[in-house]
C-alpha positions in Angstrom: -37.9 -58.1 29.1 -38.5 -54.5 30.1 -36.3 -53.1 32.9 -38.0 -51.7 35.9 -37.9 -47.9 36.1 -35.5 -46.4 38.6 -37.4 -43.8 40.6 -34.1 -42.3 42.0 -33.0 -40.9 38.6 -33.5 -37.1 38.1 -36.2 -35.8 35.9 -35.2 -35.1 32.2 -34.4 -31.5 31.4 -36.9 -29.3 29.5 -35.8 -29.0 25.9 -36.1 -25.7 24.2 -38.8 -25.3 21.6 -37.8 -24.2 18.1 -39.9 -22.2 15.6 -39.1 -21.6 11.9 -39.6 -18.0 10.8 -41.7 -17.7 7.6 -39.6 -14.8 6.3 -35.8 -14.7 7.0 -35.8 -10.9 6.8 -37.9 -10.9 10.0 -34.9 -12.1 12.0 -32.9 -9.0 11.1 -32.8 -6.1 13.6 -35.2 -3.4 12.6 -32.4 -0.8 12.1 -30.7 -3.1 9.5 -33.9 -4.1 7.8 -34.9 -0.4 7.4 -31.5 0.9 6.5 -31.6 3.6 3.8 -35.4 3.6 3.6 -36.7 6.3 1.4 -33.4 6.9 -0.4 -34.3 5.2 -3.7 -32.2 2.2 -2.9 -32.5 -1.0 -4.9 -31.2 -4.2 -3.3 -30.1 -7.0 -5.6 -29.2 -10.5 -4.5 -25.8 -11.1 -5.9 -23.8 -13.8 -4.1 -20.3 -12.9 -5.4 -17.5 -15.4 -5.4 -16.2 -15.6 -1.8 -12.9 -16.9 -3.0 -12.2 -13.6 -4.8 -13.1 -11.4 -1.8 -10.0 -10.5 0.2 -10.4 -12.1 3.7 -8.8 -9.1 5.4 -11.3 -6.7 3.8 -14.1 -8.9 4.9 -12.6 -8.9 8.4 -12.6 -5.1 8.5 -16.2 -4.9 7.3 -17.5 -7.4 9.8 -15.7 -5.9 12.7 -17.2 -2.5 11.9 -20.7 -4.0 11.6 -20.2 -5.8 15.0 -19.3 -2.5 16.5 -22.7 -1.0 15.4 -21.5 0.8 12.3 -22.6 0.5 8.7 -19.8 -0.9 6.5 -19.7 -2.1 2.9 -17.3 -3.1 0.2 -17.5 -0.3 -2.4 -16.4 1.0 -5.7 -14.0 -0.7 -8.1 -13.8 -4.0 -6.2 -17.6 -4.5 -6.5 -17.5 -3.5 -10.1 -14.7 -5.9 -10.9 -16.3 -8.8 -9.1 -19.5 -8.3 -11.0 -17.5 -8.3 -14.3 -15.7 -11.5 -13.2 -12.3 -9.7 -12.8 -10.1 -10.3 -9.8 -9.9 -6.9 -8.0 -6.4 -5.5 -7.4 -7.5 -3.8 -4.1 -10.5 -3.6 -1.8 -12.0 -0.4 -0.4 -14.5 -0.1 2.5 -17.1 2.7 3.0 -18.6 3.2 6.4 -20.4 5.8 8.6 -17.7 5.4 11.2 -15.4 8.4 11.5 -11.6 7.9 10.9 -11.0 8.2 14.7 -13.7 5.5 15.3 -12.0 3.2 12.9 -8.6 3.7 14.5 -10.1 2.9 17.9 -11.3 -0.5 16.6 -8.1 -1.5 14.8 -4.7 -1.3 16.4 -3.1 -1.8 13.0 -4.7 1.4 11.7 -3.4 4.9 10.8 -5.3 8.0 9.7 -3.9 9.8 6.7 -4.8 12.9 4.6 -5.2 16.6 5.1 -8.0 17.5 2.7 -10.0 14.5 3.6 -9.0 12.0 6.3 -9.0 8.3 5.5 -8.2 5.3 7.6 -5.7 2.8 6.4 -5.9 -0.6 8.1 -2.5 -2.3 7.6 -1.9 -6.1 7.1 1.1 -8.3 6.5 2.9 -8.1 3.2 2.2 -4.4 2.8 -1.5 -4.8 2.2 -3.6 -1.8 2.9 -7.4 -1.8 3.3 -8.7 1.8 2.8 -11.6 2.7 4.9 -13.5 6.0 4.0 -16.3 7.7 5.8 -19.4 8.3 3.7 -19.2 11.7 2.0 -21.5 13.9 0.0 -20.9 16.0 -3.0 -21.0 19.8 -2.3 -21.4 20.6 -5.9 -24.4 20.6 -8.3 -25.5 17.7 -10.5 -27.9 19.4 -12.9 -26.7 21.5 -15.8 -29.9 23.6 -15.7 -28.7 25.0 -12.4 -25.4 26.2 -13.8 -26.1 27.7 -17.2 -24.3 30.9 -16.3 -21.5 29.4 -14.1 -18.1 29.1 -15.8 -16.2 27.6 -12.9 -17.5 24.3 -11.5 -14.2 22.8 -10.5 -14.5 21.1 -7.1 -11.7 22.3 -4.8 -13.0 20.9 -1.5 -15.2 17.8 -0.9 -14.4 17.3 2.8 -18.1 16.9 3.8 -19.3 13.8 5.6 -22.7 12.4 4.5 -24.9 9.3 4.3 -24.5 6.1 2.3 -26.8 7.2 -0.5 -25.1 10.6 -0.7 -21.7 8.9 -0.9 -23.0 6.8 -3.9 -24.4 9.8 -5.7 -21.2 11.9 -5.4 -19.2 9.2 -7.3 -18.2 9.7 -11.0 -19.8 6.7 -12.8 -22.7 4.4 -12.0 -20.5 1.3 -12.2 -18.3 2.7 -9.4 -21.3 3.6 -7.1 -22.2 0.0 -6.1 -22.0 -1.1 -2.5 -21.8 -4.8 -1.4 -23.4 -6.0 1.8 -21.3 -9.0 2.8 -23.6 -10.5 5.4 -26.7 -10.3 3.3 -24.8 -10.9 0.0 -26.6 -8.1 -1.7 -25.6 -5.3 -4.1 -26.8 -1.9 -3.0 -27.6 0.3 -6.0 -28.8 3.9 -5.9 -27.8 4.9 -9.5 -28.7 2.0 -11.8 -25.1 0.9 -11.8 -25.9 -2.8 -11.9 -27.8 -2.5 -15.2 -24.8 -0.6 -16.6 -22.5 -3.4 -15.5 -24.7 -5.9 -17.2 -24.8 -3.7 -20.3 -21.0 -3.1 -20.1 -21.6 0.7 -20.4 -19.9 3.7 -18.8 -22.4 6.3 -17.8 -21.9 9.3 -15.4 -24.1 10.0 -12.3 -26.0 13.1 -13.2 -25.2 15.4 -16.1 -22.0 14.3 -17.8 -20.9 17.8 -18.8 -21.2 19.0 -15.2 -19.4 16.1 -13.8 -16.5 16.5 -16.1 -16.3 20.2 -15.5 -16.4 19.5 -11.7 -13.4 17.2 -12.1 -11.8 17.0 -15.6 -9.7 14.0 -14.5 -12.9 12.0 -14.7 -12.6 12.1 -18.5 -9.3 10.2 -18.3 -10.8 7.7 -15.8 -13.6 7.0 -18.3 -11.1 6.3 -21.0 -9.1 4.1 -18.6 -12.1 2.0 -17.7 -13.3 1.7 -21.3 -9.9 0.5 -22.4 -8.9 -1.7 -19.5 -12.3 -3.4 -18.8 -13.5 -3.5 -22.4 -16.5 -1.3 -21.8 -18.4 1.0 -24.0 -18.8 4.7 -23.5 -22.4 5.9 -23.4 -23.0 8.3 -26.4 -23.8 11.2 -23.9 -20.5 10.5 -22.1 -18.5 10.3 -25.3 -19.9 13.6 -26.6 -19.3 15.3 -23.2 -15.7 14.3 -23.2 -15.2 15.7 -26.7 -17.0 18.9 -25.9 -15.1 19.5 -22.5 -11.7 18.1 -23.3 -10.1 21.6 -22.9 -11.1 21.5 -19.2 -8.2 19.1 -18.7 -5.8 22.1 -18.8 -7.4 23.2 -15.5 -7.0 20.0 -13.6 -4.2 19.4 -11.0 -1.1 18.6 -13.0 0.2 15.8 -10.7 -3.2 14.0 -11.0 -3.0 14.4 -14.8 0.4 12.8 -14.9 -0.6 9.9 -12.6 -3.6 9.2 -14.9 -1.4 9.1 -18.0 0.8 6.5 -16.3 -2.4 4.5 -15.4 -3.5 4.6 -19.0 -0.1 3.1 -20.0 -0.2 0.4 -17.2 -2.5 -2.5 -16.9 -2.1 -4.0 -20.4 -4.4 -1.6 -22.2 -2.0 1.1 -23.4 -2.9 0.7 -27.1 -6.6 1.1 -26.6 -6.2 3.9 -24.0 -3.9 6.0 -26.2 -6.1 5.5 -29.2 -9.2 6.7 -27.3 -7.2 9.6 -25.9 -6.1 10.7 -29.4 -9.4 9.9 -31.1 -11.4 12.0 -28.6 -9.0 15.0 -28.8 -7.7 14.7 -25.2 -4.2 14.0 -26.4 -4.2 17.3 -28.2 -4.6 19.1 -24.9 -2.1 17.1 -22.8 0.5 15.9 -25.4 -0.1 18.3 -28.4 3.2 17.4 -30.1 2.5 13.7 -30.1 -1.1 14.3 -31.2 0.1 16.5 -34.1 2.4 13.7 -35.3 -0.4 11.2 -35.3 -2.7 13.7 -37.1 -0.2 14.4 -39.8 -0.5 11.1 -41.8 1.7 12.3 -44.7 4.6 13.5 -42.5 4.5 10.4 -40.3 4.0 7.9 -43.3 3.5 4.7 -41.3 4.5 6.4 -38.0 1.1 6.1 -36.5 1.0 2.4 -37.2 4.5 2.0 -35.6 3.3 4.1 -32.6 0.4 1.8 -31.8 2.4 -1.4 -32.6 4.9 -0.2 -30.0 2.1 0.2 -27.4 0.9 -3.3 -28.3 4.4 -4.6 -27.5 4.2 -2.7 -24.2 0.9 -4.4 -23.4 2.4 -7.8 -24.2 5.4 -7.0 -21.9 3.0 -6.2 -19.1 1.2 -9.5 -19.5 4.4 -11.5 -19.7 6.5 -9.7 -17.1 4.2 -7.6 -14.9 4.5 -3.9 -14.1 6.9 -1.8 -16.2 8.8 1.0 -14.6 7.6 4.6 -15.2 10.7 5.7 -17.1 10.2 2.9 -19.6 6.6 3.8 -20.0 7.2 7.4 -20.8 10.2 6.7 -23.1 8.0 4.3 -25.0 5.2 6.8 -25.3 7.3 9.8 -26.3 9.8 8.0 -28.6 8.4 9.4 -31.8 7.8 12.9 -30.5 11.4 13.2 -29.2 12.8 11.7 -32.3 10.9 14.3 -34.4 12.0 17.1 -32.1 15.7 16.2 -32.4 16.0 15.2 -36.0 17.9 17.7 -38.2 18.7 20.2 -35.5 22.1 21.5 -34.6 21.8 20.7 -30.9 19.7 17.5 -30.5 20.3 17.3 -26.8 19.2 20.9 -26.2 16.0 20.3 -28.3 15.3 17.2 -26.3 15.6 19.1 -23.0 13.3 21.9 -24.3 10.7 19.3 -25.2 10.9 17.5 -21.9 10.8 20.9 -20.0 7.5 21.7 -21.7 6.1 18.4 -20.3 7.4 19.2 -16.9 5.4 22.4 -17.0 2.3 21.0 -18.7 1.7 17.7 -17.0 4.1 17.9 -14.0 6.5 15.3 -15.5 8.9 14.6 -12.6 12.5 15.7 -13.2 13.7 12.2 -12.3 11.6 10.6 -15.0 12.4 13.3 -17.5 16.2 12.7 -16.9 15.7 9.0 -17.3 13.8 9.4 -20.6 16.6 11.8 -21.9 19.3 9.2 -21.0 17.4 6.4 -22.7 16.9 8.4 -25.8 20.5 9.3 -25.9 21.6 5.6 -25.7 19.1 4.1 -28.2 20.8 5.4 -31.4 24.1 3.8 -30.4 22.5 0.6 -29.3 20.7 0.3 -32.6 24.1 0.3 -34.3 25.3 -2.4 -31.9 27.7 0.0 -30.1 27.4 -1.0 -26.5 30.6 0.5 -25.1 30.2 1.6 -21.5 26.4 1.6 -21.6 26.0 -1.5 -19.3 27.4 0.7 -16.5 24.5 3.1 -17.0 21.6 2.5 -14.6 19.1 3.0 -17.5 20.8 0.4 -19.7 18.1 -2.3 -19.0 15.2 0.1 -19.5 16.9 1.3 -22.7 17.0 -2.3 -24.0 13.3 -2.7 -23.2 12.5 0.4 -25.2 14.7 -0.6 -28.0 13.1 -4.0 -28.1 9.6 -2.5 -28.5 10.9 -0.1 -31.2 12.3 -3.0 -33.2 9.0 -4.9 -32.8 7.0 -1.9 -34.0 9.3 -1.8 -37.1 8.9 -5.5 -37.8 12.6 -6.1 -37.3 14.4 -8.9 -35.4 15.1 -8.4 -31.7 18.2 -10.7 -31.8 20.4 -7.6 -31.3 18.7 -6.8 -28.0 18.8 -10.5 -26.9 22.6 -10.6 -27.6 23.2 -7.3 -25.6 21.2 -8.7 -22.7 23.3 -11.8 -22.6 26.6 -10.0 -22.9 25.6 -7.5 -20.2 24.3 -10.2 -17.8 26.7 -10.8 -14.9 28.6 -14.1 -15.2 27.0 -16.7 -13.0 29.5 -19.0 -11.1 29.5 -22.6 -12.1 27.5 -24.7 -9.7 29.8 -26.6 -7.3 30.1 -30.3 -8.2 31.2 -33.0 -5.9 34.4 -34.8 -6.9 33.6 -38.1 -8.7 35.5 -41.0 -7.0 38.0 -42.8 -9.2 37.1 -46.2 -10.5 40.6 -47.4 -9.5 41.9 -48.0 -6.0 43.6 -44.9 -4.8 47.4 -45.4 -4.2 48.4 -44.1 -0.8 51.8 -42.2 -0.9 54.5 -43.5 1.3 55.5 -41.4 4.2 59.1 -40.1 4.0 
């Protein structure tokens, strides 16, 4: 039976009407939908794995966007995600100035003199680098610089637009931007095709870009070795033709790039490319000459690359290797050759290391560590430990010695034994007293 209607009840509220937009892009604000119009931008739908994107980096991007700025993930992190690698760090590019970023984030500091950057700090020492869009003040076409000898960029402290920031970068695979909210890759340089083709190609004329910044040649070698990518033939030829420009680059940057070539588990491939393309002859001529002289070295070249393979295995098994161990492993043959058959081996070693201090800005601390390791290894090879465990470089010396033995195809039992003998004795774990199976006799009180 139907209930009678109660006339005292209030009228029902008016429900809102809903409409479905025919095109989702119509819901975007006009300024976002028309961003970068007329700049040659290609947008590619590329929903990257959200689990691999650092949540703090995403937080920085979205807060900048909410504040009305443009902000994107950029560079190596986008490249690595597209190659199915886990990025080691995340960088953000934005049109906000460093002071604007600092105003938005209390956990932010502005660094740099030549070009100011904003570092947003998070727990555990994590840093998200936020850079304002820049543009390249140099030229990008070789036809414009036929009579110009000096193209070295000494100042690039010029703000720009997003497309200018992409075009100033070194390689197409490093010039990709990722729009988090729209899940799109922004590509001004054809970098996505190069990622798919696993090819390293410069933005603009390769010879000009390498003459603007010779360190880019070492970066190309690093990416090819570490990410297993191929060098475009034009890039390969340009590196060979312009390798002598490396002598004009900033020495501290050169040394840092040499360390990066040795880190990351791709030292063998990196050093082979460096030698094969002639760059080693500019930076480390003594080592290059040894590898070139097949007759003098006999199987030395094979031992050299086996030692680097052992270094790569050590990185995969144990993680980062300290810089002194890296350099001692790299220079072992060159120092051994420089000190063999001379009256003053220690003086010859110092002369060789001093030349590296001048040529590639090898820090004195690392040079001294390499010298002390190389002084210890002959005695350790003979099993003469002596007071060596008291030396702060004893453990790195054992690491180098282990890789030397591996490269010679010899057993590493000697190194294992010295590690055990040098290890501090661990106290035996405390054990609770086991109760006796017999009743305990209580002594009489006297």
